[in-house]
N, C-alpha and C positions, 0 to 999 in steps of 0.2 A: 250427155251428162246423165248420170244415174244418181238420184237422191232418194234416200229412204228415211222415213221418220219412224223410229222405234220408241214406243211409249208403254209405261206401266199403267194398267187399269183400262177398263172399258169406258168409252165415252158414252155418257148418258143424256146430257142436256141437248134437247132438240135444236135449240137456237145455235149452239156451237157446232152441232153436226151439219146444220144447213150451211153455215159459213165454211166449214171444212170441205164440204162437197163442192161449193163454188170455187174455192181455191184449187182443189184437186183437178177440176175440169180445166181451169185456166193453165195450170202447170203442165198437164199432160199434152198440151199443144206444143210445148217447147222442149220438155225434158221427159225422161223416164222417171216417174215419181210413184212411190208407194208408201203406204202407212201400215204398220204392223203393231198390234197391241199384244202385250203379254199379261198374264194374270197378276194381280197384286196379291201380296201375301197377307193373309188374315192375321191380325194382331190385336191384342187388347189396347184400349185407348191410352193407358198410361204405361209407357215403356221405359226401362232403364236405357242408358246410352248404349250399353252392350247389346241389349235386345233390339234396339232400333237399328244398330249396325247389322245385326244378323238378318233382320227383315230386308234392309236395303240390299245386302249382298245376295240374298236369295232371289230377289227381284232382278238384280243385276245379272245373275247367272242366266236367268230366263232371257234377258235382253241379249246377252252375249252369244247365246245359241243361234241367233239370227244374223250375226255379223259375218260378212264375207271377209276372208283374210286380207285382201288388198284395199278394203275401204278405209277412207279417212274418217275417223270418228270425231264428231263435235258433240261434247256433252254439255247440256244446259245445266249450269251450276251457279248458284248464287255467289260463290266465291271465285268464279271465273273472271276472265278479262272482259271488259265492256268494249264493244265495237259499235260504231255507227252502222247504219245500213250500207252506206257507200263503202266503208272500210271492210265490212264482211264480204260484200260483193267483190271487191278488189282482191281480198284474200283467196276466195274461191276461184276467181279468174286466174290468179297467179299460180295456184296449185294445178289448175286445169292446163295451163300453158306448159307446165313441167310434167304433164302426163297423168295427173290424177283425175280420173273421171267418175269415181264412185265415192259418194259421201253418205254417211249415216249420222243423223242427228238423234240424240238420245235424251228422252225426258223421263225422269224417275217418277215414282209415286208421290204420295203426300209427304213422305219423309225425305225425299230426294234420291240421289244416286249413291250407291255404295262405293267403297274404295276400289272394288274389283273393276267397276266401269271407269271410274275416274283415273285409275292407273293405266288402263288400256286406251283411254282417250288421247287423241293427237292434239286436241284443243279443248279448253274449258271456256265456255262462253256464258256470260251473265247478261241477261236482258236489262236488269235494273237492280237497284238495291231495295226496291219495293218487293213485297210478297204478293204473288199472284196464285190463283188456283191452278194446279197442274193441268187441268183440262182446258182452261182458257189459254194457257201457254201454247198448247198444241195449235190452236187457231192462229195465235199471234206468230208462231214460228212459220206456219204455212204461208201467211201473208208476207213475212220477211223473205222466204225463199222465192215467192213470186216476185217480190220487189227486186231481189238480186237478178233474176232473169231479165226483168225489164230494164234495170240499170245496164246490164251487159248488152242488151239490144239497143239501148239509147232511146227508148220510148219516153214520152212525157209522164208516165205513171208516177215516177219517183218525185216529181216536182210538187 
């Protein structure tokens, strides 16, 4: 299985980087896993809705440049469908059984993902109705991907 995490912006927080490094080490034992960051778009603090969409779409264009044609895209979107860890592991497992071996998870910048990414996505996934910093979501996503692999392997990690 090949899983890629594409995200807008550079990770800066050392404590989050340490957690991501740990999960990346764990993941690489079981799957091909990579993280790719793209630059965030500079924008004034107060944006109109139209300006915000332009920023998100520019960032989305940068993300989409790194997507392979056959990958299954899962966009993290607060308006997406909520899945438990076990449900998402089962969804990925079901897709893998039917020949899908490449997955790309996309995380937008502080404004979210643009329509260009959301329209290309095969699945829109919401972690919660709570608001989280987009950098923290990266670590949370990596932990969930690790959890999926452990669920599929039947290890006690998920318990």
